[in-house]
C-alpha positions as CSV (number, residue, x, y, z in Angstrom):
1,M,26.1,-24.1,14.8
2,T,29.4,-23.7,13.0
3,L,30.0,-25.2,9.4
4,L,32.6,-27.3,11.0
5,R,30.4,-28.8,13.7
6,T,27.7,-29.5,11.0
7,T,30.0,-31.1,8.8
8,L,31.4,-33.4,11.5
9,L,27.9,-34.3,12.6
10,L,27.0,-35.3,9.0
11,L,30.3,-37.4,8.6
12,L,29.6,-39.2,11.9
13,S,26.0,-39.9,10.9
14,L,27.1,-41.3,7.5
15,F,29.6,-43.4,9.2
16,A,27.0,-44.7,11.6
17,V,24.5,-45.6,8.8
18,K,27.3,-47.5,6.9
19,A,28.4,-49.3,10.1
20,L,25.0,-50.1,11.0
21,A,23.7,-51.3,7.5
22,I,21.0,-53.6,8.8
23,E,18.2,-55.6,7.5
24,E,14.9,-53.8,7.2
25,A,11.3,-55.1,7.2
26,K,10.2,-56.3,3.8
27,Y,7.2,-54.8,2.1
28,A,5.8,-54.0,-1.3
29,V,4.6,-50.4,-1.8
30,E,1.0,-50.6,-3.3
31,V,0.2,-46.7,-3.3
32,S,2.6,-43.8,-2.9
33,E,1.5,-40.3,-2.5
34,R,3.8,-37.6,-1.2
35,D,5.0,-38.8,2.4
36,F,2.1,-41.5,2.4
37,E,2.2,-45.0,1.5
38,L,0.1,-48.2,1.5
39,R,2.4,-51.2,2.1
40,L,1.9,-54.9,2.0
41,Y,4.3,-56.3,4.7
42,E,5.6,-59.8,4.6
43,P,5.2,-62.1,7.7
44,H,8.0,-61.5,10.2
45,I,9.0,-62.3,13.8
46,V,9.6,-59.7,16.5
47,A,10.9,-59.7,20.0
48,E,9.0,-57.3,22.1
49,T,8.7,-56.1,25.7
50,A,6.0,-54.0,27.5
51,V,7.0,-50.9,29.6
52,A,5.0,-48.6,31.9
53,A,6.5,-45.3,30.7
54,E,5.5,-42.1,29.1
55,F,6.0,-42.1,25.2
56,D,9.2,-40.3,25.2
57,E,10.8,-42.6,27.7
58,A,9.3,-45.9,26.6
59,G,12.0,-46.6,24.0
60,N,14.8,-46.0,26.4
61,A,13.3,-48.1,28.9
62,A,12.8,-51.1,26.8
63,F,15.9,-50.8,24.5
64,Q,18.5,-52.4,26.9
65,R,16.2,-55.3,27.7
66,L,15.7,-56.1,24.0
67,F,19.3,-55.3,23.1
68,K,20.6,-57.8,25.7
69,Y,18.4,-60.5,24.2
70,I,19.8,-60.0,20.7
71,S,23.4,-59.6,22.1
72,G,23.3,-62.9,23.8
73,N,20.8,-63.1,26.7
74,N,19.1,-66.1,25.1
75,A,19.0,-69.9,25.4
76,A,21.7,-70.5,22.7
77,R,24.6,-69.9,25.3
78,Q,27.3,-69.4,22.6
79,D,30.0,-67.2,23.7
80,I,30.5,-64.2,21.5
81,A,33.7,-62.0,21.3
82,M,33.6,-58.2,21.8
83,T,31.9,-56.7,18.9
84,T,30.3,-53.3,17.8
85,P,27.8,-52.0,18.5
86,V,27.5,-54.3,21.5
87,G,30.8,-53.1,23.0
88,Q,31.3,-55.9,25.5
89,A,31.5,-59.6,25.6
90,A,28.0,-61.4,25.5
91,E,26.8,-64.7,26.5
92,G,24.6,-66.5,24.1
93,Q,23.9,-66.1,20.4
94,K,24.2,-62.6,19.0
95,I,21.4,-61.7,16.6
96,D,21.9,-59.1,14.0
97,M,20.2,-55.7,14.4
98,T,17.3,-55.0,12.1
99,T,15.0,-52.0,11.6
100,P,12.6,-50.5,12.5
101,V,12.4,-50.3,16.2
102,G,8.6,-50.3,16.8
103,Q,6.5,-48.8,19.6
104,Q,2.8,-49.4,20.0
105,Q,0.5,-48.5,22.8
106,Q,-1.5,-51.4,24.5
107,A,-3.5,-51.5,27.6
108,G,-1.9,-48.3,29.0
109,R,1.6,-49.5,28.4
110,W,4.0,-49.3,25.5
111,L,5.1,-52.4,23.4
112,V,8.6,-51.9,22.0
113,S,9.8,-54.4,19.5
114,F,12.8,-55.3,17.5
115,M,12.2,-57.1,14.3
116,M,14.1,-60.3,13.9
117,P,16.3,-61.3,10.8
118,A,14.3,-63.1,8.1
119,E,16.5,-66.0,8.5
120,F,14.8,-67.1,11.7
121,T,11.5,-69.0,12.2
122,L,9.5,-69.6,15.5
123,D,11.4,-72.9,15.7
124,T,14.8,-71.5,15.2
125,I,14.7,-68.2,17.0
126,P,16.6,-68.4,20.3
127,E,14.4,-68.4,23.4
128,P,14.8,-65.2,25.6
129,R,16.3,-65.8,28.9
130,D,14.5,-62.7,30.2
131,P,10.7,-63.5,30.9
132,L,9.8,-60.0,30.1
133,V,10.9,-60.4,26.6
134,K,8.3,-62.2,24.2
135,I,8.7,-63.6,20.7
136,R,5.8,-63.1,18.3
137,Q,5.0,-64.0,14.8
138,V,3.4,-61.1,12.8
139,P,1.2,-62.1,9.8
140,A,1.4,-60.5,6.4
141,Q,-0.8,-57.2,6.7
142,R,-1.4,-53.9,4.9
143,M,-0.2,-50.9,6.6
144,A,-0.8,-47.2,5.8
145,A,2.4,-45.3,6.6
146,I,3.6,-41.7,6.7
147,T,7.4,-40.9,6.7
148,Y,9.0,-38.0,8.4
149,S,12.2,-36.6,9.9
150,G,12.5,-34.9,13.3
151,F,12.9,-35.4,17.0
152,W,11.9,-38.7,18.7
153,N,9.1,-37.2,20.7
154,E,5.3,-37.6,21.2
155,K,4.5,-34.1,19.7
156,G,5.9,-35.3,16.3
157,Y,4.2,-38.7,16.6
158,L,0.8,-37.2,17.4
159,R,1.1,-34.6,14.6
160,H,1.9,-37.1,11.9
161,K,-0.5,-39.7,13.2
162,E,-3.3,-37.2,12.7
163,K,-2.1,-36.5,9.1
164,L,-2.0,-40.2,8.4
165,M,-5.5,-40.8,9.8
166,Q,-6.9,-38.2,7.7
167,W,-5.2,-39.8,4.5
168,I,-6.7,-43.1,5.5
169,N,-10.1,-41.6,5.7
170,D,-9.7,-39.7,2.4
171,K,-8.6,-42.9,0.7
172,G,-11.6,-44.9,2.1
173,Y,-9.4,-47.4,3.9
174,Q,-10.8,-49.2,7.1
175,V,-8.4,-49.0,10.2
176,A,-7.8,-52.5,11.4
177,G,-5.6,-52.0,14.4
178,E,-3.6,-49.8,16.6
179,P,-1.1,-47.2,15.3
180,S,2.5,-47.8,15.9
181,W,5.7,-45.6,15.7
182,A,8.8,-46.9,14.0
183,R,12.5,-45.5,14.2
184,Y,15.2,-46.4,11.7
185,N,18.3,-44.6,12.8
186,P,20.8,-44.6,15.7
187,P,20.6,-41.9,18.3
188,L,23.8,-40.3,16.6
189,M,21.8,-39.3,13.5
190,P,21.0,-35.6,13.4
191,W,17.2,-35.0,14.0
192,F,16.7,-33.6,10.5
193,M,18.2,-36.7,8.8
194,R,16.2,-39.3,10.8
195,R,13.7,-41.6,9.3
196,N,10.7,-41.9,11.5
197,E,7.3,-43.4,10.5
198,V,3.7,-43.8,11.9
199,L,2.1,-47.1,10.7
200,V,-1.5,-48.1,10.9
201,P,-2.9,-51.6,9.9
202,V,-5.8,-51.1,7.3
203,I,-8.3,-53.1,5.2
204,V,-8.7,-52.0,1.6
205,A,-12.1,-52.6,-0.1
206,P,-11.7,-54.7,-3.2
């Protein structure tokens, strides 16, 4: 790769990050060791949908369904002018993008979720018009996390999940649920600058 091409990619990625400066899940870091953290997450709402696809394809299969929901395919029915990154007129209330985009396996399928902005409650969040999109309240919970950069593939996810499970075991934490995979960056971001995470709910002995 030439220096010019590398520079252009970096500039495009920095522009994308600035353009997509979006709300993140709120949490407090209780333990931090190298790439590992123990976090206490605040309660939040997610819009999620289940897809029967392989790991590497699940995100793409679910993304448009969820993106249509936050871009206006909801019961608010407010017309929205053409905006970015939507790129087309949308019907209904547009909901801001947040991060991360989550992916978790359940009963042989993958649940892909968008975290909803903190301004919404279960009473105020617009109802999806697509019955395959569900709204769910996630309670406050402790999560063990490992952060890494790299490609969006199952190989990287499994490798870092194994490292995280070893850290959890070494710390004496009790696993309290299924692991999930989180992505924070747009596809435009070069693989070596991406922020990816594996998250596992845990119980910490007093």
